[in-house]
PAZAPA-4460 file (N, C-alpha, C; in steps of 0.05 Angstrom, whole numbers, plus 32768, in hexadecimal, padded with zeros to 4 digits):
% residues 113
    n_x    n_y    n_z   ca_x   ca_y   ca_z    c_x    c_y    c_z   seq   type   mol
   8010   8317   7E15   7FFE   82FE   7E0F   7FFD   82F0   7E30     1      M     A
   8010   82EA   7E3C   8018   82DD   7E53   8007   82EC   7E6A     2      L     A
   8007   8307   7E68   7FF8   831B   7E79   7FDA   8311   7E7A     3      K     A
   7FD2   8313   7E61   7FB3   830A   7E5C   7FA9   82F2   7E63     4      D     A
   7FC5   82DB   7E61   7FB9   82C3   7E6D   7FB6   82C3   7E86     5      L     A
   7FCC   82CF   7E94   7FC7   82CE   7EB3   7FB1   82DB   7EBF     6      I     A
   7FA8   82EE   7EAF   7F8E   8300   7EBD   7F75   82EC   7EB7     7      E     A
   7F72   82DC   7EA3   7F5D   82CE   7E9E   7F63   82B5   7EB5     8      V     A
   7F78   82AB   7EB6   7F7A   8295   7ED1   7F79   829F   7EE5     9      I     A
   7F7B   82B8   7EEB   7F75   82C7   7F04   7F5F   82C8   7F0E    10      S     A
   7F4D   82CA   7EFB   7F29   82C6   7EFF   7F20   82AE   7F10    11      R     A
   7F2E   8299   7F0C   7F22   827F   7F16   7F2D   8278   7F2A    12      H     A
   7F22   826A   7F40   7F2E   825C   7F5A   7F39   8240   7F4C    13      R     A
   7F5A   823C   7F53   7F63   8225   7F4C   7F72   8213   7F61    14      L     A
   7F68   821B   7F76   7F73   8208   7F91   7F65   81ED   7F8B    15      G     A
   7F6C   81DC   7F9C   7F67   81C1   7F9F   7F4C   81BF   7FB0    16      L     A
   7F44   81D0   7FBD   7F2A   81D6   7FC8   7F13   81DB   7FB4    17      K     A
   7F1D   81EC   7F9E   7F06   81EF   7F84   7F04   81E1   7F73    18      N     A
   7F14   81C4   7F73   7F0F   81B7   7F62   7F04   8198   7F6B    19      T     A
   7F01   8180   7F5B   7EFB   8164   7F64   7F16   8156   7F69    20      N     A
   7F17   8145   7F77   7F2F   8139   7F7F   7F40   8131   7F68    21      A     A
   7F34   8124   7F51   7F3C   8114   7F42   7F43   812A   7F29    22      D     A
   7F44   8141   7F29   7F4D   8153   7F19   7F63   814B   7F01    23      V     A
   7F75   8140   7F0E   7F8C   8139   7EF4   7F81   8120   7EEA    24      L     A
   7F71   810B   7EF9   7F6A   80F5   7EEA   7F55   80FC   7ECF    25      G     A
   7F44   8111   7ED8   7F33   811A   7EC1   7F42   8122   7EAB    26      E     A
   7F53   8132   7EAF   7F67   8142   7E9C   7F76   8128   7E8F    27      A     A
   7F82   8119   7E9D   7F8F   8103   7E8C   7F77   80F3   7E77    28      Y     A
   7F65   80EF   7E82   7F4C   80E0   7E70   7F45   80F2   7E59    29      E     A
   7F43   810F   7E5D   7F3C   8121   7E48   7F57   811E   7E34    30      Y     A
   7F67   811F   7E3B   7F80   811B   7E27   7F85   8100   7E16    31      L     A
   7F78   80EF   7E27   7F7B   80D0   7E1B   7F66   80D2   7E04    32      L     A
   7F52   80DF   7E0F   7F3A   80DB   7DF8   7F40   80EB   7DE1    33      R     A
   7F4A   8106   7DDF   7F54   8112   7DCF   7F6E   8107   7DBB    34      K     A
   7F79   80FA   7DC5   7F90   80E7   7DBB   7F85   80CE   7DAC    35      F     A
   7F74   80C5   7DB4   7F65   80AF   7DA6   7F55   80BC   7D8B    36      A     A
   7F47   80D2   7D97   7F35   80DD   7D79   7F4B   80E8   7D65    37      E     A
   7F64   80ED   7D70   7F7A   80FC   7D5F   7F83   80E1   7D4C    38      G     A
   7F80   80CA   7D58   7F87   80B0   7D49   7F73   80A5   7D38    39      Q     A
   7F5A   80AF   7D3B   7F40   80A2   7D2B   7F3A   808E   7D36    40      G     A
   7F3D   808C   7D4D   7F31   8070   7D64   7F1E   8079   7D72    41      Q     A
   7F0B   806E   7D82   7EFB   8076   7D97   7F0A   8074   7DAC    42      S     A
   7F06   8085   7DBC   7F0E   8086   7DD9   7F05   8070   7DEA    43      A     A
   7EF2   8061   7DE5   7EEF   8048   7DF3   7F04   8034   7DF0    44      G     A
   7F11   8033   7DDA   7F26   801F   7DD4   7F3E   8024   7DE5    45      E     A
   7F40   803A   7DF6   7F56   8044   7E09   7F48   8047   7E24    46      F     A
   7F34   804B   7E28   7F2A   804A   7E46   7F0D   804A   7E45    47      L     A
   7F07   8042   7E5F   7EE5   8040   7E67   7EDE   805D   7E6D    48      T     A
   7EC7   8064   7E60   7EBB   807A   7E62   7EB9   8080   7E83    49      P     A
   7EBE   809C   7E86   7EBA   809F   7EA6   7E9F   809A   7EB1    50      S     A
   7E87   809D   7EA0   7E72   8097   7EB1   7E6E   807A   7EB5    51      E     A
   7E77   8069   7EA5   7E76   804E   7EA9   7E8B   8044   7EC4    52      V     A
   7EA3   804C   7EC7   7EB3   804E   7EE2   7EA5   8056   7EF3    53      G     A
   7E95   806A   7EF5   7E88   8071   7F0A   7E74   8064   7F11    54      W     A
   7E65   8058   7EFF   7E4F   8047   7F03   7E5A   8029   7F0E    55      L     A
   7E6C   801B   7F05   7E7E   8006   7F0D   7E83   800A   7F33    56      I     A
   7E93   8022   7F38   7E92   8024   7F4C   7E80   8027   7F5F    57      A     A
   7E6A   8038   7F58   7E55   8037   7F6B   7E48   801C   7F6F    58      E     A
   7E45   800C   7F5A   7E3F   7FEF   7F63   7E51   7FDD   7F6E    59      I     A
   7E6C   7FDB   7F71   7E7F   7FD3   7F7E   7E79   7FE0   7F9B    60      I     A
   7E76   7FF6   7FA0   7E70   8003   7FBC   7E84   7FF5   7FD1    61      D     A
   7E9E   7FFA   7FCC   7EAF   7FEE   7FDE   7EAB   7FF7   7FFE    62      P     A
   7EAF   7FE2   800B   7EAF   7FE0   8028   7EC8   7FE0   8030    63      E     A
   7ECD   7FE7   804B   7EF0   7FED   8061   7EF9   7FD1   8058    64      P     A
   7F11   7FD6   8050   7F25   7FBE   8053   7F26   7FAE   803B    65      Y     A
   7F12   7FB3   8027   7F0D   7FA2   800D   7F2A   7FA2   7FFF    66      T     A
   7F29   7F91   7FE8   7F3F   7F90   7FD7   7F2B   7F92   7FBD    67      K     A
   7F3A   7FA6   7FA9   7F2A   7FA6   7F91   7F47   7FA2   7F77    68      I     A
   7F41   7F90   7F63   7F53   7F82   7F53   7F4B   7F86   7F37    69      Y     A
   7F57   7F94   7F25   7F55   7F9A   7F0A   7F67   7F8A   7EF4    70      D     A
   7F61   7F77   7EEC   7F75   7F6A   7EDD   7F7E   7F72   7EC0    71      P     A
   7F73   7F82   7EB7   7F79   7F94   7EA2   7F77   7FB6   7EAB    72      T     A
   7F88   7FBC   7EC0   7F82   7FD9   7EC7   7F89   7FF0   7EB8    73      C     A
   7F95   7FE9   7EA4   7FA3   8000   7E93   7FAC   8017   7EA0    74      G     A
   7FA4   802F   7E99   7FB2   8046   7EAF   7FA9   8047   7ECC    75      S     A
   7F93   8036   7ED4   7F8A   8035   7EEF   7F6F   8046   7EF3    76      G     A
   7F69   8055   7EE4   7F52   806B   7EE4   7F38   805A   7EE9    77      R     A
   7F31   8044   7EE0   7F1A   8038   7EEC   7F1C   8026   7F07    78      L     A
   7F38   801F   7F0D   7F3F   8018   7F24   7F3C   8028   7F3F    79      L     A
   7F45   803F   7F3A   7F42   8058   7F52   7F28   805E   7F58    80      T     A
   7F12   805F   7F42   7EF8   806E   7F47   7EE4   8057   7F62    81      K     A
   7EF0   8040   7F65   7EDF   803A   7F80   7EE8   8047   7F99    82      P     A
   7F04   8047   7F97   7F16   8054   7FAE   7F07   8071   7FB3    83      R     A
   7F07   8083   7F9B   7EFC   809B   7FA2   7EDC   8099   7FAE    84      L     A
   7ECE   8081   7FA4   7EB2   8083   7FA9   7EB6   807A   7FD3    85      V     A
   7ECA   8066   7FD3   7ECC   8062   7FF5   7ED5   807B   8001    86      F     A
   7EE2   808D   7FF6   7EEE   80A8   8003   7ED1   80B6   8007    87      N     A
   7EC0   80B8   7FF8   7EAB   80CA   7FFA   7E9A   80BF   800D    88      R     A
   7E92   80A4   800D   7E81   8096   8021   7E87   808E   803A    89      K     A
   7EA7   8095   803D   7EAB   808E   8055   7EC2   80A3   805A    90      H     A
   7EBD   80BC   805E   7ED3   80D0   806A   7EDE   80C8   8085    91      P     A
   7EF8   80D0   8083   7F0E   80C9   8099   7F13   80B1   809B    92      G     A
   7F09   809E   808F   7F11   8082   808C   7F22   8074   8075    93      E     A
   7F39   8089   8071   7F4D   8080   805F   7F5D   8069   8062    94      E     A
   7F62   8064   807B   7F73   804A   8082   7F63   8031   8083    95      S     A
   7F48   8032   807A   7F3B   8019   8076   7F34   801C   8058    96      K     A
   7F41   802B   8048   7F39   802A   802B   7F3A   800E   801C    97      A     A
   7F2F   800A   8007   7F34   7FF1   7FFA   7F54   7FF6   7FEA    98      P     A
   7F5E   7FDE   7FEE   7F7C   7FDC   7FE2   7F75   7FD7   7FC3    99      R     A
   7F83   7FE3   7FB4   7F83   7FDE   7F93   7F92   7FCD   7F8A   100      L     A
   7F90   7FBA   7F7A   7FA4   7FAA   7F6D   7F9B   7FAC   7F4E   101      F     A
   7FB3   7FAF   7F3C   7FAE   7FAF   7F1E   7FC2   7F9F   7F14   102      G     A
   7FC0   7F99   7EF8   7FD4   7F8F   7EE9   7FCF   7F98   7ECE   103      Q     A
   7FE3   7F9D   7EBD   7FDF   7FA5   7EA1   7FFA   7F99   7E92   104      E     A
   7FF5   7F93   7E7A   8001   7F88   7E66   8018   7F9E   7E5A   105      L     A
   800C   7FB2   7E57   8021   7FCC   7E4B   8033   7FD7   7E67   106      N     A
   804B   7FD3   7E67   805A   7FE4   7E7A   805B   8001   7E7D   107      P     A
   8053   800E   7E6D   8053   802E   7E69   803A   8032   7E72   108      T     A
   8024   802D   7E6E   8006   8028   7E76   8004   8021   7E95   109      T     A
   8013   800A   7E9F   8012   8006   7EB5   8021   801B   7ECA   110      F     A
   8036   802A   7EBE   8045   803B   7ECE   8037   8053   7ED5   111      A     A
   8022   8059   7EC1   800C   806B   7EC9   7FF9   8064   7EDC   112      L     A
   7FF3   804D   7ED8   7FE6   8048   7EF4   7FF0   8048   7F0D   113      A     A
***
């Protein structure tokens, strides 16, 4: 079975150049959604839908050296999207990237952020 699994995986490119920069965040979001569904709750009670996060990030359209604050940051997924938008719109200017700040009541969730 392991041999078959390795053969299936080897058909696909799995390097960082072959995926988007936030693949771990997307996997985390997927697992949170599945956890919420397993508990009989809406995933919206745990996280902001990804499409809404991207829309907010585009509206914010962060400029160099700005500060972004989320008073209820949860795991930080929503907070990081403006930074990803900045990186896309300002390639090579990582040193000018917005500074991200957040707070969260739940210490475990904050540790994830």
